[in-house]
C-alpha positions, 0 to 999 in steps of 0.5 A: 500499499502506498502511503506517502509522496516523496519530498522530491519531484518524481523522475519519469522513467526513461531509457537513457538512450530516449532523452537527450542528455541522459546518457548514463553509460559512464555512471556506476550505480551500486545497489545494496541489498539484493531483495525485490527493491534492490533488483528492481532498482538494478533493473531500472539502472540497467534500462538507463545504460548504467553500469550496475553492481548489486551487493547482497549479504545473504547467499540468495537474492529475493529477500523475503520473496522465497518460493520453496517447491517441495513434494508437489507443493509450491510454499511462498515463505514471504508474500504470496501476491500483489495487487493489480491496482498499483501498476509498478509490478505488473509493468515489471512483469511485462518488462520481464516477458512473464505477462502470460504467467500472471494469474488471479485467485481462483474459485472458493468463497472469499475471505471470512472473519473469525469474529466471537468464536465463529467464522463469519462471511466478510460483508459484500463491498466491505472496504478495509475499514468502511462499507461501500454497500449499506445492506450487507453491512446492516445484515452482517453477523460480524457486528452486533446491533449495539456496534452497528448503531454506534457506527451509524453515529458517524452520520451526525458526528462533526469533523473531529480531526486535528491537523496533526497526525494521530492514530488510526484506531483513536480516530475510527473509535471517535467517528465509528465506535470500538466494534468496527475497530476491532472487528475490521480495521484491526484485523485487515489494516493491522494485518498488513503493517504488522502493527496495532491499529492504535499505533499506525499512522492515519496520514501514512497509512489511510490519508484518504480518511482525512480527505473523506472527513474534510469533504464529506464530514461523515466517513460512512457517507464518503465510502458509500458514495465512492462505492456507487461510483466504482460500481457505475464505472464498473457497469459502464466498463462492462457496457463498453466491452459488450459493445466491443465484443457484440461488434465482432459477433462474439457473445459476451454473457458476463453480467455487471453483478456478482462478486467483484473481481479480486485485485490480487495477482501472482505468478503461476510459478509463485513470486519466486519466479519474478526474482529468478527471471529478475536475476537471470535477465540482470546477469545476461545484461551484464549487471554485477550481482554479488551474494555473501558480500556485506557492506562495512562502510559507505563514504565519498570513495564508494562502498567499502566490502567486507572483503576488503574491496572498495567499489567506486560508486557514482550513484547509491541505492540503499535497499537492505532494509531499515537497520542496514541503511541507518547503519551505513548512513550514520557516519555521513548522515547522522540525522537521516540515520536517526529518523531511520533508526526510529521506525519500529520494525515488526516480526512475524512467523509464517506456519505452512500446513498441508492435509490431503482432502480426505482428512477434512469433514467437508472439503474447504472452499474458502480462501481463508479467514482473518482473526477479529477475536483476541488470539495469538493468530492474525489469519489463514490463507488457504494457498491452494484454493486461492491460486492454482498450482499450489498443491498436488491434486487431492491436497490442500495447502494453508498458511497461518500467520503469527505476528509478534504483535499478537504476542510471544507465541511467534518466538516459541520453538518450532514444536510448540508452535506447530502444536499451537496452530494445529490445535487452533485451526483443527476444529475451525476447519474440521480436519483430522490427523497430522499434517502431510507438510509442515514448514516454519519461516520466521521473519524477525524485525524485518516489517517497518511499522508505519506508526504516528509520525512516520511522514515526518521521519520519512521527510527527514530521510528524504530531505537530508539525502536530497540536500547533502547526498543527492546521488544516494537514496534509501528505497524500499518499504521503510519509507513509502510503502510496504507492498510489493508494487510500492517497493518496486515503484520506489526502487525504480524512482530512487534509481532514476534520482541518483542516476540523474544526480550523478549525471548532473554533477558530471556533465562532461564524460567522466574519467576512469576515476570520476567517481573518486576524483570529482568534488561534490557539495558536502 
C-alpha cells in the first residue's frame, strides 16, 4: 500500500537513449541489498544504460520473496501476491516477458472473519475499514446491533480531526465506535502493516480518511458514495466491453453483478519466478550480482565491502532494510540515520501446513480468514484454494500467520508453535490427523511499522539525502509503502533520482576515476 509522496519531484522512467543528455553509460550505480527492491533498482539502472553492481549479504537474492518447491507443493515463505491496481509490479513483469504467467485467485469463497468464536462471511462491499454497500453491512453477523448503531452515529458526528497526525484506531473509535475497529480495521489494516491499529499513522497509512472527513464530514457517506461511483464505472466498462465484443460477433454473457474481481495477482510459479527472471536477465545484461557479500562502510570513496574491496560509486541505492541503511548512513548523515532508526520493526512467523482433502469433514472452499478475536494468530490463507498450482491434486495447502503484535508465541520453538497452530485451526477447519507437510518460516524485525509521525521521519530521510547526498537514496518498504508494487516503484524512482543527480554533477564524460576525483557539495 502506498503511503507517502516523496519530497522530491518524481522523475519519469525513461531509457537513457530516449532523452538527450541522459546517457548514463559512464555512471556506476551500486545497489546495497538484493531483495525485490534492490533488484528492481538494478533493473532500472540497467535500462538507463548505467553500469550496475548489486551487493547482497545473504546467499540468495530476493529477500523476503522466497518460493519453496517440495513434494509437489509450492510454498511461499514470504508474500504470496501483489495488488494489480498499483501498476509497478505488472509493468516490471511485462518488461521481463512474464505477462502470460500472471494469474488471479481462483474459485472458492472469499475471506471470512473469525469473530466471537465463529467464522463469518465478510460482508459484500466491505473495504478495509468502511462499507461501500449499506445492506450487507446492516445484515452482517460480524458486528452486533449495538456496534452497528454506534457506527451509524458517524452520520451526525461533526468533523473532529486535528491538523496533526493521529493513530488510525483513535480516529475511527471517535467516529465509528470500537466494534468497527476491533472487527474490521485492526484485522485488515493491522495485518498488512504488522502493527496494532492504535499505533498506525492515519496520515501515512490511510490519508484518504482525512480527506473524506474534510470533504464529506461522514466517513460512511464518503465510502458509500465511492462504492456507488466504482460500481457505476464498472457497469460502464462492462457495457463498453459488450458493445465491442458484440460488434465482432462474439457473445458476451458476463453480467455486471456478482462478486467483485479480486485485486490480487501472482505468477504461476510463485513470486520466486519474478526473482529468478530478474536475476537471469540482470546477469544477461551485464549487471554484477554479488551474494554473500556485506557492506562495511559507505563514504565518498565508494562502497566498502567486507572483503576489503572498495566499489567506486557514482550513485548508490540503499535497499537492504531499515537497520542496514541506518548503519551505513550514520557516519556521513547522522540525522537521516536517526530518523530511520526511529522506525519500529515488526516480526512475524508463517506456518505452512498441508492435509489430504480426505482428512477434512467437508472439503474447504474458502480462501481463508482473518482473526478479529483475541488470539496469537492474525489469520489463515488457503493457498491452494486461492491460487492454482500450489498443491498436488487431492491436497490442501494453508498458511497461518503468527505476528509478534499478537503475543510471544511467534518466538516459541517450532514444535510448540506447530502444536498451537494445529490445535487452533483443527476445529475451525474440521480436519483430522497429522498434516502431511509442515514448514515454519520466521521473519525477525523486518517489517517497518508506520506509526504516528511516520511522514515526518520519512521527510527527514528524504530531505537530508536530497540536500547533502543527492547521489544516494534509501529505497524499499521503510519509507514509502510496504507492498510489492510500492517497493518496485520506489526502487525504480530512486535509481532514476541518483543517476540523474550523478549525471548533473558530472556533465562532461567522466574519466575512469571520476567517482573518486570529482568534488561534490558537502
